[in-house]
N, C-alpha and C positions, 0 to 999 in steps of 0.2 A: 260965446263964451268958450275959450279953450279948457278942455277937460286935463286936469293934472293926472298923470298915471299915477297908481298905486304904487308904492315902494315894495320892491322884491322882498320877501320874507326870506332871510339868509338864516334863520335859526335851525339847529341841528341838534336832533336828539338822538344820542346814542343807546338810550335805554336806562343806563346807568349815571348819565352824564349830560347836561344840557349845554351847548354853546350857541354863542352869539351867530357865529358863522362857521362853515366847515373846514377853515384853514386854520392848521396848527404849523409851528415850526419844528422841524425836525432835529432830534437829538445830535449833536457833537457839530452842529452847522450854525448854530445860534447861542453858542456859549451858555451862560445861564440867565440869558433875557435881558439882564441889566445892562450889557455891553452895547446893545442895540438902542438904547434910549435914546441918544443923541438924533438917530436916523427915521426914528418912526414911532408912532403911538402905539405902544404895546397893549393898550386897550381895544384897539381895533381889531385884534387877532381873536380867532375861536379860541386858541390856546398856545401854551409854549412847552413844548417837551424839551426840557433841561438836559445839559450836558451828562452823560453817564456817571454814576456814583458808586464807587466802592465803598467799604467799610472804612479803609484808609486812604490817604493822599496817594497819587499815583503817578510817576513821571512819564509814563509813555513809552514808545519806541525810542531807539536812536534815530537821529537825523542820517540823511533826508527823509522826510516823512510826506510830502506833498509831491507830485507829479502831474502836469497838465497832460492832457492827451486829446487828439481830436472829439470835439463834442463831448468831453468828461474831465474828469478828475479823479486822479487815484491817489488815495491817503493811507497812510500806516500810521495815524496817530499813536493807536495803542491805548485808547481810553484814557489819557492823561486827566486827571482830575483832582479836587480839592478835598475828598472824601467827605462823609456825611456829617460829622461834627462841625467841620469848618463851614458847609452848607448851611446846616440850620442854625448857626450862630451869627452868620456873618451875610447870607444871601437871601435865605428864606423869610425874614422878617421883613425885607424890601418889597419882596415877590408878593408876599400876602396883601399888600397894599393896592396890587392890580384888581381889575375887574374880570381880566382874564383868567381862564382855567390853567392850573399850574400842573404839568404832569412830570414825575420826576422818573428818568430813566435809571431803572435799578440793574447793578453788574455784580459780577461774582467769579472768583477763581474757581470757586466750587458751590457746591448746592448750601453749605453750611455758611458761606459768606453771602449769597445772595439773601438767605434767611435773616441772617444778621442785619444786613442792609434794609430791610423791610421792617424787622422789629424795632430799629432804633428811629426809623421814618414814621412808624404807626404812632409813636408819641408826640409827633409834632403836628401842629394846625397849620392850615392852608395849603393842602397838597389835594387834588381834586382825584388823582387817581396815580397808578405805577404803570410803566412802559417796562415791561421784563424784556432786557436786552439778552437774548440767548443765542444772539445771532452775527456778531461782529466777527468778520473775518481776518482781520489785521493784527488781533492781539496773540495769537499762537501761528507758528509756521503751519503752511497747508491749510491755513484758514479753519482749522478744527474748533467746533463750538457746539453746544447742545441741540441746537436746531437742526443738525444734520440728522437726527435719528429721531422717528416716532416716539420710541421708548424713552430715550433721555428727555425728549420734550413733554411727554406725559407727566414722566416721575417729578421733574423738575416744577412744572406750571400746578401739578396739584399740591406739591408742599406749599409754595408759595402761596396759592390761593387760599388754603387753609391758615395760613399762618398771619395773614393780612386783613385787617379790616376796611380796606379801601378796594374797590375795582381795580382789576387786572386786565392789561392790554398785553398781549405777548407778540414781541416783534420777531418775525421770522426770516429766514435766509433763501435767495435764491438758488443757491448753491449746492441744490438737491435733485433728485431725480424726479419726485413727485410732491411739490409743493402742498397739493391737496391732502396727500397722506398726513405731513406734518400739521397743517392747518388743523385737520378732524382730531389728531391727539391731542391739541393745545385745547380746542372744544370740549372733548370729552373730559378732559381735565378740570374743567371748570372755568378756563378763561373767559373775561366778559366781552373780549373783542381779539382780534388779531391786526397786527399792522405789517405791510409789506408794500416794497423788499427793502431789505437792508442791501447794502453794496455786494457788486459782483466780484469775487475773486480774481485779481489781475495783475500784472506786473508790466514793467517797463523797463526796457535795455538802452543803455548808452553804447551805440556799436563802436565810438573810437577805442573806449575802455573796455569793452566787453563785459561790462559789469552792471548787475541791477542799478536803477535808478534810485530806487528805495534801499533804506538802510535794512528793512524787513524782508527784503526780496520781493514779498508779496503784500498787496494792498487791496483795498476795496474800491472798485469803479463806481461811479456816482455820476449825475448830469445827465443831459439830453440822449447820451449813447445809450443809457439802459431803459429808458422810457418804454419801447415796444416791449420789452420782456416785462418789465413791471406790469403794463397794462394785461398782456396774457395771463399772468399770474393772478391779479386782483380778479379778473374775470372768473378764472377758474375757482378760486377759493370761495368768492362771493355767490357763486353759482350751488355751491354745495353746503356751505355753512349756513347757522341760523343766527350766529352772533354778528355784530356789525365789523365789517372791513374797513379799516383805514389805509388808504393807498397813497404809496410814494415813490419816487423813482423819476428824475428828470423833469419835475415839473418847473417849468419856467414862466408860463403865463397862465392867465385864467381858462383861455381854451384848454390848456393842457390839464388844468385841475379838473373840468367839467368832463373831459374824456375820462377820468378816472371815476367820475359819478356816474356816468352812463355805463361804464363796465361794472359797476355794482358797489362802488365804495360810498360808504356814508359821509366820510369826511376825509382831508388829505393831510399830508405834511410836507412841507416845502423845504428843501435842504441847500442842495449846492448853488441854487438861485440867489441865496442871501449873500455868497461870497461876491458873486458880480455885482448886484444890485441889492444893498443892504435894506432897501424899502420894498424887497419883492415880494414878501408875504402879504403886506398891506395893498400893494397894487394888485396883487391876484385878486384878493377879496373886491377890489373895486371892478376889475375886469370881469369877474363872474359876474357881479349885480347888472352891470351894462349890458352883457350878454343875454340875461334871463330877460329884461326889461326889453331889449328888441326881440326877441322871440316869442313875447308874450306868455312868459313862465312865471307865474305868480309866487311861487315858492321855490326855492332851489333843491329843496327834497324832491320835488316832483321830478327830476331829472334823473334820480338813484336808479340804476339797473334799467334802463330802457334801450339798451342795446338791442338792435334787430339783428338776428342771426339767420333769418329764414325769411 
């Protein structure tokens, strides 16, 4: 009689949040989640990180706002969004019906606005955690953001952590000299996890007009082009921090996601892949499961941090 192999255990425990699998959708690439209902079963995801929210509705940057590049995409959307009140009234009630964890990406023009967003959202039910977006490079010229400095990172994370009743994930920028130093500042300030990397500051030029292809001049590069950078930074941070690391940057396949786990990430976020294939995140979950089964890995967590460097 043939023996049926045991199913792979995909459950992921971040300490503060248990997920059915380690695959989340990255903020800004998956809308508010509901837009993708025609394409995939949202309950098959580990979690949804919704599009960044400011206190009020935001139009974002002037167009053009997207440019394709070899193996990547540069965006300068500028965190366009509906604002927290509209989100709570029109979108969150539907998200509450999902079995998938809902994580809200929190934005602010200054520390007070970050705090105001969290204060409002703390009164709402159905949110598993906050992802503190201190690292978007395409809102201000030159990519200025709090995550470029250990001090500003520490001060903002400490303030929001103290003000919030929910777990806090701090999303970090790759546009720094030492990602470990920034991550350590966030950990010391009390973050429950870090997520990295956000997009890489970049630009594209139209040679015929000799003008930038983006209305904002600079934007954030994502997609397979940044995966090697993201893997290196995830490994560096995971090797030095005690809090969980959520890895992202160019994940297109289950093998890509597993590489991030090997590098030390406890979970991953899928971003640009969803533009190419709306079903990408769920497909990646399936591919991870098949790889683990084929390699005799009983639980996906057994892959985490198994990189051999010696």
